VOVO-174818 format. One line per field, with one value per residue (C-alpha): x negated, y, z. Coordinates in Angstrom, 1 decimal, decimal comma, padded with zeros to 4 digits. Each point is the difference from the previous one (the first is absolute). Example, Ala and Ser with C-alpha at 12.3 -4.5 7.8 and 13.67 -1.06 7.14 Angstrom:
<recs>
xx	(-012,3 -001,4) $
yy	(-004,5 003,4) $
zz	(007,8 -000,7) $
</recs>
This chain:
<recs>
xx	(008,1 -001,3 002,1 000,2 001,7 002,8 003,4 002,2 002,8 001,4 -000,2 -000,1 -000,3 -003,6 -001,2 -002,5 001,7 003,6 001,3 003,1 -001,1 -003,6 -001,7 -000,3 -000,1 -001,6 000,4 -003,3 001,1 -002,2 001,6 -000,9 001,8 000,5 001,1 -001,6 -003,4 000,7 -002,2 001,3 -001,2 000,5 -002,0 001,5 001,6 -001,4 -003,6 -002,4 001,2 002,8 003,0 -000,8 001,2 -003,5 -000,1 -002,6 -000,7 -000,6 -003,3 -003,0 -003,2 -001,7 002,9 000,1 002,7 001,2 002,8 002,8 -000,5 001,3 -002,3 000,2 -002,4 002,4 003,3 000,9 001,9 -000,6 003,4 -001,0 -003,3 001,7 002,5 -002,9 -002,5 -002,4 -002,4 -003,1 -002,9 -003,8 -002,3 -003,8 000,1 002,2 003,7 001,9 003,6 001,1 002,5 001,2 001,0 002,3 000,9 003,6 000,1 -000,9 -003,5 -002,7 -002,4 -002,0 -000,8 -001,1 -002,0 -000,2 -002,8 -000,1 -002,8 001,2 -003,6 000,2 002,4 003,1 -001,2 002,3 000,1 001,5 001,3 002,2 -002,0 003,3 002,1 003,6 001,3 -000,6 003,3 001,5 001,1 002,0 003,4 003,1 003,3 002,5 -002,4 -000,7 -002,9 -003,6 -002,7 -003,6 -002,8 -003,7 -001,2 001,2 000,1 002,3 002,3 000,3 000,7 002,8 001,6 000,0 001,4 002,8 001,0 -001,0 003,0 -001,6 -003,2 -003,2 -003,2 -003,5 -002,4 -002,8 -003,2 000,5 001,1 -002,5 001,6 003,6 001,1 -001,3 001,8 003,3 -000,5 -000,7 003,0 002,3 002,6 000,3 000,3 002,6 002,5 000,5 002,0 -002,4 -003,7 -001,2 -003,7 -001,4 -003,7 -002,4 000,5 -003,5 -000,8 -001,1 003,1 002,4 -001,7 000,3 003,7 000,8 -001,9 001,8 003,4 -000,6 -000,2 003,3 003,1 001,4 002,4 -001,2 -003,2 000,1 -002,9 000,1 -001,5 -001,4 -001,0 -003,0 -002,7 001,7 002,8 -002,0 -001,2 003,7 000,8 -002,9 001,1 003,4 001,6 001,5 003,5 -001,5 -001,8 003,4 001,5 -002,9 000,7 003,7 -000,9 -002,5 000,3 000,6 -003,2 -000,1 -002,9 -002,2 001,1 003,8 001,9 003,6 001,5 000,8 -003,7 -000,9 002,8 -001,7 -003,2 002,0 001,5 -003,4 -000,6 -002,4 -003,2 -002,6 -003,3 -003,5 -000,5 -002,3 -002,4 002,3 003,2 001,9 -001,1 001,2 003,4 000,3 -000,9 001,3 -003,5 -002,0 001,0 -002,1 000,6 -000,3 -002,5 -001,0 -002,0 -001,5 -001,1 -002,2 -002,5 -003,7 -000,8 003,6 -000,5 001,3 -002,9 000,8 003,7 -001,1 -002,4 002,3 002,8 -002,5 -001,1 003,7 000,7 -003,1 -000,2 003,4 002,1 -002,6 000,5 -002,6 -001,0 -002,4 -001,6 -001,0 -001,8 -001,5 -001,9 -001,1 -002,5 001,6 -002,4 001,3 003,6 -000,7 -001,6 003,2 002,1 -002,1 000,5 003,8 -000,4 -002,3 001,5 -003,3 -001,2 -002,8 -000,4 -001,1 -003,8 -001,0 -001,7 -002,1 -001,7 -001,0 -001,4 -001,0 003,6 001,0 003,1 003,0 002,8 003,4 002,2 -002,9 000,9 -001,4 -003,0 000,6 -002,4 -001,5 001,6 003,5 -000,8 -001,1 003,0 002,4 -001,8 000,2 003,7 000,6 -002,3 001,9 003,3 -000,9 002,9 -002,0 -001,6 -001,9 -000,5 -003,7 -000,5 -000,6 000,7 001,7 003,2 001,4 003,7 -000,2 -002,7 001,9 003,3 -001,7 -001,6 003,5 001,3 -002,9 000,5 003,7 -000,3 -003,3 000,0 003,7 -000,5 003,2 -001,0 -002,4 -001,4 -001,4 -002,0 000,6 002,2 -001,5 -003,4 001,5 000,8 -003,6 -000,8 002,9 -000,3 003,2 000,4 003,8 000,7 -002,4 001,9 003,3 -001,2 -001,7 002,9 002,5 -002,1 -000,2 003,8 000,3 -002,7 001,4 003,3 -001,6 -002,3 002,4 -002,8 -000,3 -002,4 -000,7 -002,2 -001,3 000,3 -001,9 002,0 -000,2 -000,8 003,3 001,0 -000,3 -001,0 -002,4 001,0 -003,0 001,5 003,4 001,4 002,9 -000,6 002,6 000,4 -001,1 -003,4 -000,9 -002,2 002,2 003,0 002,7 -001,3 -000,7 003,5 001,6 -001,8 -000,7 002,6 -001,3 -002,1 -001,5 -001,8 -002,5 -000,9 -001,7 -001,0 -003,7 -000,2 003,1 -000,2 001,2 -002,9 002,4 001,8 -003,3 000,0 003,7 000,9 003,3 000,9 002,7 002,3 000,4 001,8 002,0 001,4 001,2 002,8 -000,8 000,5 -003,6 -000,5 -000,9 -000,8 -003,3 -002,0 -002,6 -003,2 -002,6 -003,6 -001,9 -003,6 -001,1 001,4 000,4 003,7 003,0 003,1 003,5 000,5 002,1 -001,0 -000,9 003,2 002,1 003,5 -000,3 003,1 -002,0 -002,7 000,4 -002,5 002,0 002,3 001,6 -001,6 002,1 -000,6 -002,5 000,8 -000,9 002,6 -001,0) $
yy	(037,7 -002,3 -002,9 001,4 003,2 -001,9 -001,0 -003,0 000,6 -003,4 -003,8 -002,1 -003,6 -001,3 -001,2 -002,3 -001,9 000,6 001,5 002,2 003,0 -000,5 002,3 003,4 002,9 003,3 003,6 000,0 -003,1 -002,6 -003,1 -002,8 -003,3 -000,8 -003,5 -002,8 -000,7 001,9 003,1 001,3 003,6 002,6 003,3 003,5 000,9 003,5 -001,1 -001,0 -003,5 -001,4 -001,8 -003,7 -003,1 -001,1 -001,7 001,6 -000,2 003,2 -000,6 001,8 -000,2 -002,5 -002,5 -002,9 -001,2 -003,5 -002,1 -002,0 -003,7 -003,0 -001,2 -003,7 -001,0 001,7 -001,0 003,7 000,7 003,1 001,5 000,2 001,6 002,6 000,8 000,8 001,4 -002,8 -000,3 -001,9 002,0 000,3 001,6 000,0 -002,7 -002,3 -000,9 001,4 000,2 003,5 000,9 003,5 002,3 003,0 003,2 001,3 001,4 -003,4 000,9 -002,6 001,4 -003,0 -003,5 -003,1 -002,4 -003,8 -002,0 -003,7 -000,3 001,0 000,8 003,1 001,6 002,0 003,5 003,0 002,5 003,4 002,2 -000,9 -001,0 -000,5 -001,8 -000,9 -003,6 -001,7 000,0 002,8 001,7 -003,0 000,7 -002,2 001,7 -001,1 -002,1 000,5 -002,4 000,1 -002,8 001,0 -002,4 -000,1 000,3 001,1 -003,6 -001,0 003,0 -001,0 -003,6 000,9 002,4 -002,6 -002,9 002,2 001,2 003,6 000,5 002,2 002,0 -001,9 001,9 -000,8 001,8 001,4 -000,6 -003,3 -000,8 002,2 003,1 -001,4 001,8 003,3 -000,5 -000,8 003,2 002,3 -001,3 -000,4 002,4 -002,1 -003,2 001,5 000,3 -003,8 -001,9 -003,0 000,1 -003,6 -000,5 -003,0 000,0 -003,0 -002,7 000,1 001,5 003,3 000,4 -000,8 002,3 002,8 -000,9 000,5 003,3 001,3 -001,2 002,2 003,1 -000,6 001,5 -002,5 -002,6 000,3 -002,1 -003,7 -002,4 -002,8 -003,4 -002,1 -003,7 000,8 002,8 002,7 000,7 -000,7 -003,4 -000,8 000,8 -002,0 -003,0 000,1 001,2 003,3 -000,8 -000,5 003,3 001,7 -001,8 001,1 003,7 -000,5 -001,9 002,6 000,4 003,4 001,2 -000,3 001,2 -002,8 -001,3 000,4 -003,3 -000,8 -002,0 -002,7 -000,2 -000,7 -002,3 -003,3 001,2 000,9 -003,5 -001,5 -001,0 002,1 -002,0 000,1 001,3 -001,3 -000,2 002,1 -001,7 001,5 -002,0 002,9 002,4 -002,6 -000,2 003,8 000,7 -003,2 -000,6 001,9 000,5 000,6 003,4 001,6 002,4 -000,3 002,4 -000,5 003,0 -000,2 001,9 -000,8 -003,3 -001,1 -003,3 000,7 -001,9 -003,0 000,2 000,5 -002,9 -002,4 000,8 -000,5 -003,3 -001,1 000,8 -001,6 -003,1 -000,7 001,2 -000,8 003,4 001,8 003,2 002,9 002,2 003,7 000,9 003,4 000,6 -003,5 -002,3 -003,2 -002,1 001,5 -000,5 -003,5 -000,8 001,3 -002,2 -003,0 000,8 -000,2 -003,5 -001,4 001,9 001,6 003,6 -000,3 003,8 000,1 -000,5 -003,2 -000,1 -002,9 002,5 002,1 -002,5 002,6 001,1 000,0 -001,3 -000,2 002,5 -001,1 -001,1 -000,4 -001,6 -003,6 -000,4 -001,0 -002,2 000,2 -003,3 001,4 003,0 -002,2 -002,2 003,0 001,6 -003,4 -000,2 003,5 -000,7 -003,2 001,9 002,3 002,4 003,1 002,5 003,1 003,3 000,3 003,7 001,6 003,7 -000,2 001,6 001,3 -001,1 -000,2 -002,7 -001,9 000,2 -001,4 -002,8 -000,9 -000,3 -002,2 -002,3 -000,4 -000,8 -001,9 -001,7 -000,3 001,9 001,6 001,1 002,9 001,5 003,5 001,4 002,9 002,4 003,1 -000,8 000,2 003,7 000,8 000,4 002,3 003,8 000,3 -002,9 000,5 000,2 -002,9 -002,2 001,0 -000,9 -003,3 -001,2 000,7 -002,0 -002,8 000,0 -000,3 -002,6 -002,5 000,0 -000,1 -003,0 -001,6 -000,1 000,6 002,7 000,2 002,9 001,9 003,7 002,2 002,1 003,7 000,8 000,2 002,6 -001,3 -003,5 -001,6 -003,2 -001,7 000,8 -001,3 003,0 -000,9 -000,2 001,9 000,4 003,7 -001,1 -001,8 002,1 000,7 -001,1 001,4 -001,8 -003,2 000,2 000,4 -002,7 -002,7 -002,7 -000,6 002,1 -001,5 001,6 -001,7 001,6 -001,2 001,6 -000,9 001,9 -001,5 -000,5 -003,5 -002,0 -002,4 002,9 001,1 -003,0 000,3 001,9 001,4 -000,8 002,4 -000,1 003,6 -000,4 -002,9 000,9 -003,6 -000,2 002,7 -002,6 -000,1 003,7 000,9 -003,5 -000,9 -003,2 -000,4 -001,6 -001,5 -000,7 -003,2 001,0 -003,6 -000,6 003,5 -000,7 002,2 -001,5 001,1 000,7 002,0 002,8 -001,1 001,5 -001,0 -001,4 -003,8 000,3 001,9 -002,7 000,0 002,9 002,9 002,7 003,1 003,5 001,9 003,7 001,0 003,5 -000,2 -001,8 -001,9) $
zz	(-046,0 002,8 001,1 003,4 -001,3 -001,8 001,5 -000,5 -002,5 -000,8 000,4 -003,1 -001,2 -000,1 -003,4 001,5 002,8 -001,2 003,3 -000,5 002,2 001,4 -002,5 001,5 -002,5 001,1 -001,2 -002,0 -001,9 001,8 001,4 002,4 000,7 003,7 -000,8 002,0 -001,6 -003,2 000,0 -003,3 -000,6 -002,6 -000,3 -000,1 -003,4 000,0 000,2 -002,7 000,4 -002,1 001,5 000,5 001,7 000,8 003,4 002,3 003,7 001,9 001,7 001,3 -002,1 002,4 -000,2 -002,5 -002,3 -000,4 -001,4 001,4 000,0 001,9 002,9 -000,8 002,8 002,5 -001,6 -000,6 -003,3 -002,2 000,9 003,7 -000,8 -002,2 002,8 002,4 -002,5 000,7 -002,9 -001,3 -001,4 -000,2 002,5 -000,2 -002,6 002,1 -000,2 003,0 001,2 000,6 002,7 -000,9 002,9 -000,8 001,8 000,5 -003,6 -001,5 -001,0 000,5 002,5 001,1 -001,0 002,0 -002,2 000,6 -001,6 -000,8 002,5 003,5 000,9 -002,2 002,4 -000,9 -000,9 000,0 -002,9 000,0 002,8 003,0 003,0 001,7 -002,7 000,5 -000,1 -003,3 -001,8 002,1 -003,2 -001,2 001,3 000,1 000,5 002,6 002,1 003,7 000,4 -001,0 000,2 000,8 -000,9 000,7 -003,6 -003,5 -001,3 002,8 -000,7 -003,7 001,2 002,4 -002,4 -002,8 002,1 001,4 -003,5 000,6 002,2 002,6 000,5 000,6 000,8 001,3 002,3 -002,2 002,1 001,8 003,5 001,7 -001,5 000,2 003,2 -001,3 -003,3 001,9 002,1 -002,9 -002,0 002,9 -001,4 -003,1 002,0 002,3 -002,9 000,1 002,4 -000,1 -000,4 -000,6 000,6 -001,9 000,7 -000,3 002,6 001,4 003,4 -001,4 -002,2 002,8 002,5 -002,6 -000,6 003,6 000,2 -003,0 001,3 003,1 -002,2 -001,8 001,7 002,6 -001,4 -003,6 -000,1 -000,8 -000,5 -002,5 000,7 -002,9 000,0 -002,1 000,2 -002,1 -002,5 -003,2 001,4 000,5 -003,6 -001,4 002,1 -001,6 003,2 -001,2 001,3 003,5 -000,3 -000,7 003,0 002,1 -000,7 000,9 003,1 001,2 003,8 001,6 001,6 003,8 002,1 001,3 003,3 -000,5 000,2 000,5 002,8 -002,6 -000,9 003,6 000,9 -000,8 001,8 003,0 000,2 000,6 003,7 002,0 000,4 002,7 -001,1 000,9 003,8 002,1 002,5 002,6 000,2 001,6 -002,8 -002,5 001,6 000,3 -003,7 -001,6 -001,1 -002,7 -003,6 -003,2 -001,4 003,4 001,6 003,7 002,2 003,4 002,1 003,1 002,0 000,4 001,7 000,4 -001,8 -003,5 -001,6 002,1 -001,1 -003,6 -000,2 001,9 -002,5 -003,0 001,4 000,5 -003,7 -001,5 002,2 001,5 -003,0 -002,7 -001,7 -002,0 001,6 -001,0 002,6 -000,3 003,2 -000,9 003,2 000,8 -001,8 -001,4 002,0 003,3 -001,1 -001,0 003,4 001,7 -002,3 000,8 003,7 -000,5 -001,6 002,8 003,0 000,6 000,1 -002,5 -000,2 003,6 000,7 001,7 003,4 -001,4 -002,2 003,1 002,6 002,5 000,7 003,6 001,7 -002,4 000,5 001,1 -002,9 -002,4 -003,3 -000,3 -002,3 -003,6 -001,9 -003,5 -000,7 000,7 -002,2 -002,9 000,3 000,0 -003,0 -001,9 000,6 -001,3 -003,0 -000,9 000,4 -003,0 000,8 001,2 -002,3 001,3 -001,6 000,4 -000,5 003,3 -000,1 -003,4 001,0 -003,3 -000,3 -003,8 000,3 002,6 -002,0 -003,1 002,1 001,4 -003,5 -001,0 003,0 -000,7 -003,7 000,0 003,4 000,9 003,3 001,4 003,6 000,6 003,1 000,2 002,9 -000,1 -001,9 001,5 -001,5 -003,5 000,5 000,9 -003,7 -000,6 000,0 002,0 002,5 000,5 -003,8 -000,6 002,5 -001,5 -003,5 001,0 002,2 -002,8 -002,5 002,5 000,4 -003,8 -000,3 002,4 -001,9 -003,4 000,8 002,6 002,6 003,7 001,3 003,7 001,1 003,0 000,5 002,5 002,3 000,9 003,7 001,8 002,5 003,5 000,7 -002,7 -001,6 001,6 003,4 -000,9 -001,9 -002,1 -003,8 -002,1 -003,7 000,1 001,4 -003,4 -002,2 -003,0 002,0 -002,3 -003,1 002,0 001,6 -003,4 -002,0 002,6 000,7 003,5 002,3 003,2 002,9 002,4 003,4 003,2 003,3 000,3 003,3 001,7 003,8 -000,5 -001,5 -001,7 -001,8 -001,6 -002,3 -001,0 -003,2 -000,9 -003,7 -001,0 -003,1 -001,0 -003,3 -001,5 -003,5 -000,7 002,6 002,6 002,8 001,0 000,3 003,6 001,1 001,8 000,3 002,8 -001,1 002,4 -000,9 000,9 000,6 -000,3 -003,5 -001,3 -000,9 000,5 001,4 000,9 003,6 002,5 002,3 003,6 001,3 -003,0 000,4 -000,6 -002,2 -002,5 -000,4 -003,8 000,1 -001,3 001,3 -001,5 000,1 -002,6 000,9 -002,7 -000,9 -003,8 -002,0 -003,1) $
</recs>
């Protein structure tokens, strides 16, 4: 009669392990001990075999047999190895440790081998491509907690130091498979009130611990924190009692980002500090300066003066504030950008051709910019060179965001740079199959990057053509005009608009730009405020001004326009 055709008729004492009732006797006479690590087996009495107390392990033909020994190098005693069926044997002429994996009936279905040389790997023998937890068959009555470790040795360790008082198991195939193992054995885990995850303390182990904790029913998962790398290292260091304490002190899992009011109280007591100033004093006052970890975006039409605003702010950071800056001008050669920066230093428009280089020119037009000299240019270039705060991204047309992101990381870690300028955001989406989705992805990554690296990123975005009056003719800039406006509005801390009526009847108004604060996430106070900027054709400098008919009482340079119809 086959074993599968017999039925359980009685439970008896085991002659091998001495348990009082773990030996199961079946109708055909065969018996098997379900005691922890025993594996005592007796063949059917009606077969050609005679009754025997010979100890055997029910295994497939491709599995190997071993014996129970203490693992001295690991501090694991033989009793613990017997409890879990962890053996030492031979495989391909080498000594190996054998972690036996069992099915629900107690039969060994798979084995994971561990060689002395880790380079040999840990091959798997037998069936069971989706094995259970190692030790899942080792039950402890009356307990409502289970400890899950990253490896079999750690499971043996925790069980041993805790006196085998509650179940301790291990994921079978490492941390990469850990979430899948938790998912396929969720019903078994759910029977416990506490699931204590005690993985290795490295980055990979802790990331896996959090991922597994999210699978466990809410309120049950806890994550243990160890002062050393793993449980066995604690045992070998003579810190077993601390390991026990660590399992009891395991903290309930909370999704990342959740903090209590108490956790934040000390941080909230810190005074609000002013950030780095802008070159515009009014903008500094409105925004309380600029802060690292923030993302800024300026939108403007063609020929409005955004490059002048950008380069004047860059020069202010590098020269006046002595800050390291890195520039990504994706549609302008570094030499041209550098000449504009030199112009801000010298108060000269070096990017404008000189009449001296065209001697046959006729009468000078009214308001013509005074000539600059080569000596002035050389002096300004030398000052910027000596400053050593400006780095250019010299890859014209290289608009892949992944490359720029990696370059930013390098500049932060290798050069200590914390302020970055990008002109312009829209160019980054040119390489994307879907511009809108590309802008959403890139802007989201920017929002995370400034927080992660604690940097400041100031960028330009092109605008969609508005209905009605163009921005070049004084049309008002609104958030919805930004290409990718929803993503930009969500991730940016500040959004600015720049507009100017180049065709205004009043000649003086043609050179006055309106700088508009469209979004202020920090306090909200600046949202809707405007600053009027004049342009000095002689020096190429922007300066705060008022409209020709402006109320003298508003000479600070800003007034409120708070009727934007898209709230952010």
